[in-house]
Structures are given as C-alpha cells and as structure tokens.
N, C-alpha and C positions, 0 to 999 in steps of 0.2 A: 585868556582864550587860547586855544590851542590853535599851534600855525598850522598854515596848508599846508607844509610839506609834512610833520607829525600826522593831520587826518588823512594824509593818501598812505602813507607809511603803515598807520596800522590795520586802514580797511585790509591794503596789499595781504597785513599778517594774518587776518582774520581768514579773508581767504582760502589764502594758505593753509592756515591750522583745519579747517572744515576738509577741506580735502585731504590732508594727511594731519589726522588728532596725533596729539602726545599719548601713548597708552597709556589707560589708567587717572587718565588726563583729563577732564571739562571744565573750560572755560570759555567766558564771551564776555563781550563790553555790553556796559549798562546801554537802553536804547536811548537816554536822554542825554548820556557823556561817554561819549568812544574814551576816554584819558580815561576811566574806570573801569574795569573787568571785575568779574566776578568767578570763581572756582567751585566745584562740588569738588573733596572737600572743601566747604565754605571759608571762603578766605577774599581779598582784595590787592589787585593790584594798581596802582594809582601813577600813572605814565604821569610824567611834568610835558607842560609845553614847548618845551623842548627837543623832546625823542623827536630821534633816536642818538642823540649827542649828550643825553642824560640822562641816568638811569630809574628806572621806576619806585616806588614804595612798596614792601609789601606787606600780609599784614593777616590773620588769621579771624576769624568771628566765631565757628564753629570747635569748642571744645575738644582737642584731640589727643593730649599727653605727650604733644611734642613743643607745641609752640603757644607763647600763652597767647592769649584772644585780644584783639585792639589794642595789639603792639607791636611796632615795626622790629622784626623781624632784618636782622646784621647776615646781610651777604654781600656775597664779593659782585654780584650782579644786582645789589641792594642801592636805595642813595645810600647807604653808611659806609659804601665805601667809594666814588664817584672816580676815585683817580682808577679804579681796575676798573670800569666798565669799557666795554666795547660796544664800538655805534653797528659795529656788524652781528650785534647778537642782536635776536628777534623773540617775538612772545616765545614761540615754542621752546629757545635756548632757556628763558627763566623758565619756563612749570619746568622743563627737563633738567633743570640743574635746581628748581624748590620740590622737587620729588624727589633725586635723589638725596639732599640735604634734611629729606624729614625720613627717609629712609633709616639717618642716620642718628649717631647719639653724639656726637663730637657736640658739648654746651658752645653757645651764642648769647649776643644778645637779644634777646624775645624767647629765648627755645625755656623746656624743664625740664626733670627727667621722672618720668613715673616706669612704673611695670610692666610687662607685655600684654599683662592679665586687666588692668585699668583702660590701655589704648584698644583693649578687642573688646572693652563694654563702653567704651566712648563712641568706639566704631559704629559700635549697633545702637546706641541713639539718636546719632548721627542727626538721620533721615527726619526723627520726627522732629526734634531740633531747628535742622534747616526749615524745615515749612511752616514751622512759628515767624519767617519773618517775611515780609510784605516783597520785599528785592528779589529774594528766591525764588518765591512762588510763581513773580513776573517773569526769571530768568530761566527758570528750568522746573517747568510744567508739565511735562511728563516725570521728573521724580516725583512732586506733586501728587502726579494721578495712580502714581506705584505703591506713592503709600496710602494714600487716599482705601486703594484695592482693599490695602494691606489688613484697613480697619474694616471690611465689611464681615460680617457674620458670616460662617460658613448654613448652609442653610440644606442641609441633607433629604428632610422631606421628599422635594421635585421629584431628587432622581429613585426616590423608592417607592411612590407614587409611579414613575414613569417604568420601573425595572415590578412593580407587580398588571402595568398594561400590558408590558410586552409580555409576560408569561399568560397571560388573560390571552393574548392575542395568538401566544402561540401554542393555547390548548383547545381554541376556538373548532382549528380543522380535525382535532381530532373528534371532539364531541360534535360539528357534523357530517364525519365520518363512520362513527358508530352509531348516528340515528338513520345516516343511510342503509347501515349494514341489516338495521333491526328495522326498516321498511321492508330491504331485500325479501327479510327471512318470512314478516308477513306475507309479503306477496305470496312467496313460493310454497304459504301453508297454502294458503284463501285455496288457488288453483284445484291442491286434492283435496280439497274440503267440496268444492263444486263437481265435482268429478263424481264426487261421492255419491251425491246429491242428484248426477243426473240419471246414475245409474238405478237407482231408486226408484225414479222417475219414469229411467225407460225401461223396465223390468218387463218381460212379454206378456199380455193376457194369453197365449192359447198355454204356454205353461202352467199356469196359474190353475184355471178350466183342470188341463189332464191331473194336476193332481188332486185336485178334488173330486172326478173322477172315481183316480183311481183308491181316493180313500172313501166313497159310498161303497165300491164293490165288497172292500177288504169289511164295512160296514156288515155287507148284507150276507156273507160266505156262510154263516151259524144259521141263519133263517131258509137258508135252500137247503141246507141238511136238515133239518126238521119235515 
C-alpha cells in the first residue's frame, strides 16, 4: 500500500503535468492505482510505495522498435539504478528522460536495434494495437474515438445528393424567371389582339353605308347612258 506522502506527491505531480504537459508525451495514472501510470506510446511506469525516495520501474507495452515489450528498461531514473535516483525528480522529469532516450540509439538493458523504416511501420500500427487493450481504452478514450472514426467508411453519396439539390435550388429561380418572362410576353400580345378585335367591332356603320351607296352608283352608270 502506498504511503500517504507518496500519494500526495503523485497527485500533485499529475495536476502539474495536466497544466504543463511534456511535449510529445501523454501519461495518466490508473483509476484504481495511482502508483501505476500508463502512457501513449503505450507503456507503464510503476512507482514504489516509497516514492519519491525510490525510483519507479519503466516498461513498454506497444511494439515500438526501440524497447522490448513487457520488460523493464535500464535507465538512470529507473529502479535499475536506485543509486543514481534523485528524489527531486518528478513524473515530468521521468517522461522527458524516457522520451530523450527513446529518440537515441544507445543500447541498454531492455532496448532493441531496428531500422527507421521498421520504427515508422510500428508507429503507424500502434494505435490499432493499443485500442485492443482494455486498460488503454479506459485511460485514453479520445484516442479510441479517433481510431474508430478512422475505421468508418467514406460515404460520398450524400454529398453528391446535396450537390445535385444545391444545383437544383440554384436553377429554380432561373426557371421561375423564364416562366415569368414568358407570361409577360403573352400578356403583351393579348392586349394587341384585344385591340384589333375592338377595332373590328367598332367599325363605323355610316362608313359602311357610304361604301355601299358608292358601289351602287358605279353599277348604275351604264344604265343611265342607255
């Protein structure tokens, strides 16, 4: 069981880590055991009950090409070298040192030698590997959500439908404008037709009688000459 001073120290360091995270590193204590921390790239930092007076044990879970998995790593800040441990070091110090050593190629107990290409391949596969681990899923739900979103199939059909709908909506005002212009043309033609009809209907009667009289006189002239 952890000593009270150890628990208080780790709680304080976790709050500090949340305020000022270590660049490129994510680490959180297990919900049921503050002595056990997990990180992503997925690994484990196991603190002794006497922390900060004794160093933690450090191991990796995710295949990474730099350290063996499920095996303690020999570092100056791990329990491999308790004589070099400094109680002033914190979780942030441990994470920073681990990251620095992970970027290095120096051999040590628990390390492996691989190519850059192999490390890159393992890095790309790391999220899928981690999401199979129940503890990881519980501690890092945001990464699990990210992974699940990556697995969703793309659905371009709704976008195409939306695009067609948008084009239809854009063309509708043009069609309506064309229909309105056609109606206006019809309306302009109809008054002319109505005017002609009115002219035909309002042809003067007296003029019609005059024309009939003139026609009758012209027809009667040959008879008068006889």
